[in-house]
C-alpha positions in Angstrom: -71.7 -72.5 -67.8 -70.7 -68.8 -68.2 -67.6 -68.3 -70.4 -65.3 -65.9 -68.6 -62.2 -64.4 -70.2 -58.9 -66.1 -69.4 -57.0 -64.1 -66.8 -53.6 -63.6 -65.2 -53.8 -62.5 -61.6 -50.8 -60.2 -60.8 -49.7 -59.1 -57.4 -46.8 -57.0 -56.2 -44.9 -58.0 -53.1 -41.9 -56.8 -51.1 -40.5 -58.6 -48.0 -43.7 -59.6 -46.3 -44.0 -63.4 -46.9 -46.5 -63.8 -44.0 -49.0 -61.6 -45.9 -48.2 -63.1 -49.2 -48.9 -66.6 -47.8 -52.4 -65.6 -46.8 -53.0 -64.1 -50.2 -51.9 -67.3 -51.9 -54.0 -69.4 -49.6 -57.0 -67.2 -50.5 -56.3 -67.9 -54.2 -56.4 -71.6 -53.5 -59.9 -71.1 -52.0 -61.3 -69.4 -55.1 -64.5 -70.7 -56.6 -63.1 -69.9 -60.1 -59.3 -69.9 -60.5 -57.3 -67.4 -62.5 -55.4 -69.1 -65.4 -52.1 -68.2 -63.8 -50.8 -66.1 -60.9 -47.8 -63.9 -61.3 -45.9 -62.5 -58.2 -44.2 -59.2 -59.1 -41.4 -59.2 -56.5 -39.7 -55.8 -56.0 -36.5 -57.4 -54.6 -37.6 -59.4 -51.6 -35.2 -61.6 -49.6 -34.8 -65.3 -49.9 -37.7 -66.1 -47.4 -40.2 -64.9 -50.0 -38.7 -67.1 -52.7 -38.7 -70.1 -50.3 -42.4 -69.5 -49.6 -43.3 -69.3 -53.3 -41.3 -72.5 -54.1 -43.2 -74.3 -51.3 -46.6 -73.1 -52.5 -45.8 -74.0 -56.2 -45.7 -77.7 -55.3 -49.5 -78.0 -55.0 -50.8 -74.8 -56.4 -53.9 -75.3 -58.5 -52.6 -73.0 -61.4 -49.1 -72.0 -62.7 -47.5 -69.7 -60.0 -44.8 -67.5 -61.5 -42.2 -65.5 -59.5 -40.9 -62.4 -61.4 -38.1 -60.8 -59.3 -35.6 -58.0 -59.8 -32.9 -56.5 -57.5 -34.0 -54.4 -54.6 -33.3 -50.8 -55.6 -35.8 -48.9 -53.4 -39.4 -48.8 -54.6 -39.6 -49.8 -58.2 -43.2 -51.1 -58.3 -44.0 -49.7 -61.7 -41.1 -51.6 -63.3 -41.7 -54.9 -61.6 -45.4 -54.7 -62.5 -44.6 -53.9 -66.1 -42.2 -56.9 -66.2 -44.9 -59.2 -64.7 -47.7 -58.0 -67.0 -45.4 -58.3 -70.0 -44.9 -61.9 -69.1 -48.7 -62.5 -68.6 -50.1 -65.1 -71.0 -53.8 -64.2 -70.8 -56.1 -61.5 -72.1 -57.5 -60.1 -68.8 -55.4 -58.8 -65.8 -56.7 -58.9 -62.3 -54.4 -56.8 -60.1 -54.4 -57.0 -56.3 -51.9 -56.0 -53.7 -49.6 -58.5 -51.9 -51.3 -57.7 -48.6 -54.9 -58.6 -49.7 -56.9 -61.6 -48.7 -59.6 -62.4 -51.3 -63.2 -63.5 -50.8 -63.7 -67.0 -52.4 -65.7 -65.4 -55.3 -63.2 -62.6 -55.9 -61.8 -63.7 -59.2 -65.2 -64.9 -60.5 -66.7 -61.5 -59.6 -64.2 -59.6 -61.6 -64.5 -61.9 -64.6 -68.3 -61.8 -64.4 -68.3 -58.0 -65.0 -65.4 -57.9 -67.4 -66.5 -55.9 -70.4 -64.6 -54.6 -73.5 -63.6 -50.9 -73.2 -64.0 -51.0 -69.4 -61.7 -51.4 -66.4 -63.1 -52.4 -62.9 -62.1 -51.1 -59.5 -63.2 -52.4 -56.1 -62.8 -51.4 -52.5 -61.4 -53.3 -49.4 -62.3 -54.1 -45.8 -59.5 -53.2 -43.4 -58.0 -55.8 -41.0 -56.9 -53.9 -37.9 -53.4 -53.8 -36.4 -54.5 -55.3 -33.1 -55.7 -58.4 -34.9 -52.6 -59.2 -36.9 -51.1 -61.7 -34.4 -54.3 -63.8 -34.4 -54.6 -63.4 -38.2 -51.1 -64.9 -38.9 -51.3 -67.5 -36.2 -54.7 -68.9 -37.5 -53.7 -68.2 -41.2 -57.2 -66.9 -41.5 -58.5 -66.4 -45.0 -62.3 -66.2 -44.5 -64.2 -63.3 -43.1 -67.8 -62.1 -42.9 -69.8 -59.2 -41.5 -69.4 -60.3 -37.9 -65.8 -61.3 -38.0 -63.4 -59.9 -35.4 -60.6 -57.5 -36.2 -62.1 -55.7 -39.2 -63.5 -52.3 -39.9 -65.6 -51.0 -42.8 -68.0 -53.9 -42.3 -70.5 -52.7 -44.9 -67.8 -53.7 -47.5 -68.1 -57.4 -46.5 -71.6 -57.7 -48.0 -71.7 -59.6 -51.3 -75.0 -58.9 -53.1 -74.5 -59.7 -56.8 -77.8 -58.3 -58.1 -76.9 -54.9 -56.6 -73.3 -55.0 -58.1 -74.6 -54.8 -61.6 -76.3 -51.5 -61.3 -73.1 -49.3 -61.3 -72.8 -47.2 -64.5 -69.7 -46.7 -66.6 -67.7 -43.6 -65.8 -65.3 -41.5 -67.9 -63.7 -39.6 -65.0 -61.3 -41.0 -62.5 -63.0 -41.8 -59.2 -61.4 -40.8 -55.8 -62.4 -44.3 -54.7 -59.9 -46.0 -57.1 -57.5 -48.3 -55.4 -54.8 -50.3 -57.2 -55.2 -53.0 -54.5 -58.4 -54.3 -56.2 -58.8 -53.7 -60.0 -58.9 -55.4 -63.3 -58.4 -54.4 -67.0 -57.7 -55.9 -70.5 -54.0 -56.5 -71.1 -54.3 -55.0 -74.6 -55.6 -51.8 -73.2 -52.7 -51.7 -70.7 -50.3 -52.2 -73.6 -52.0 -49.4 -75.6 -51.0 -46.8 -72.9 -47.5 -48.5 -72.4 -48.4 -49.7 -68.9 -47.1 -48.2 -65.7 -44.9 -45.1 -65.8 -41.4 -45.9 -64.6 -40.5 -42.2 -64.2 -42.7 -42.2 -61.0 -40.6 -42.5 -57.9 -41.3 -44.1 -54.5 -44.7 -45.2 -53.3 -48.0 -44.1 -54.7 -49.9 -42.7 -57.7 -48.6 -45.4 -60.2 -52.0 -47.1 -60.5 -54.1 -44.0 -60.8 -51.8 -42.4 -63.3 -52.0 -45.5 -65.5 -55.8 -45.5 -65.1 -55.9 -41.9 -66.2 -54.2 -42.8 -69.4 -56.8 -45.6 -70.0 -59.5 -42.9 -69.5 -57.7 -40.6 -71.9 -57.9 -43.3 -74.7 -61.6 -43.7 -74.0 -61.6 -46.7 -71.7 -64.4 -46.3 -69.1 -64.2 -47.2 -65.4 -66.8 -49.2 -63.5 -67.0 -49.5 -59.7 -67.2 -52.9 -58.2 -69.4 -52.8 -55.1 -71.2 -55.8 -53.5 -68.8 -58.0 -55.5 -65.0 -58.5 -55.6 -64.6 -58.4 -51.8 -61.1 -58.0 -50.5 -59.6 -57.7 -47.0 -56.5 -55.5 -46.6 -53.9 -56.5 -43.9 -52.9 -53.5 -41.8 -49.4 -52.1 -42.2 -47.7 -48.8 -41.4 -48.0 -46.2 -44.1 -45.3 -46.1 -46.8 -42.9 -43.2 -47.0 -44.8 -40.5 -49.0 -41.9 -37.9 -49.2 -41.8 -38.3 -53.0 -45.5 -38.2 -53.6 -45.7 -34.6 -54.6 -43.4 -35.3 -57.6 -45.7 -38.1 -58.7 -48.8 -35.9 -58.3 -47.2 -33.4 -60.7 -46.8 -36.1 -63.3 -50.4 -37.3 -62.7 -51.8 -33.8 -63.0 -50.0 -33.3 -66.4 -51.3 -36.7 -67.6 -54.9 -35.5 -66.7 -54.6 -32.0 -68.0 -52.7 -32.7 -71.3 -54.7 -35.9 -72.0 -51.4 -37.9 -72.2 -52.1 -41.5 -73.5 -48.6 -43.0 -74.0 -45.5 -42.7 -71.8 -41.9 -43.2 -72.8 -40.6 -45.4 -70.0 -43.2 -48.2 -69.8 -44.0 -51.9 -70.5 -42.7 -51.9 -74.1 -39.1 -52.4 -72.8 -40.0 -56.0 -71.7 -42.2 -57.2 -74.6 
């Protein structure tokens, strides 16, 4: 049997227990389980906590709930708190509105490599399919499934997945909803930047610092399949401020930020 690294699967969530339930059900379907699951909760109401307590009763691995007070969007802080608490060497990060293919965790671990982070894509589940999705609690999809777009991304072809080369520049295809990295590398750059405000850029800014210390990226295609549940776009009014920080990180080769994960270690 292949020896995979031990991993903590970390997912942010905020007041959407219906989506989180499908994500957790898709974890229960995995062909290879993560060693623990950590829900990084940015201040959800009691219904999210009730769902997690219910799922903990028969979950196949330890299911942890890290919560802080709701104070607008503080995703970098709650993700730092979650990853600080992680017990295992490899981190698989997915969004709380993702449904994973049954081989998702195995695929990330099969390509885990020292000095490398991985990033995958996602199939979009359409808005007009949501009622059916939640009613059926559907967690399995394929090329011909109803209610999805970007069908080419449903194809899992392992021998094609291994041909992607390592990259030392940040790809425009990078999405924080589907990526993985070594916890030690994350700590070396001090994790997510808590000076970023509102939604967006936190994942790509952190990844830029990984690149700045010489960690290479590798695209996960034809493996690590993920299905993203449609939701309205987040408020992007702050994003220009975050883009300024990200540009500075890139141009000045910044590797370590002041307000990061070290506060929680």
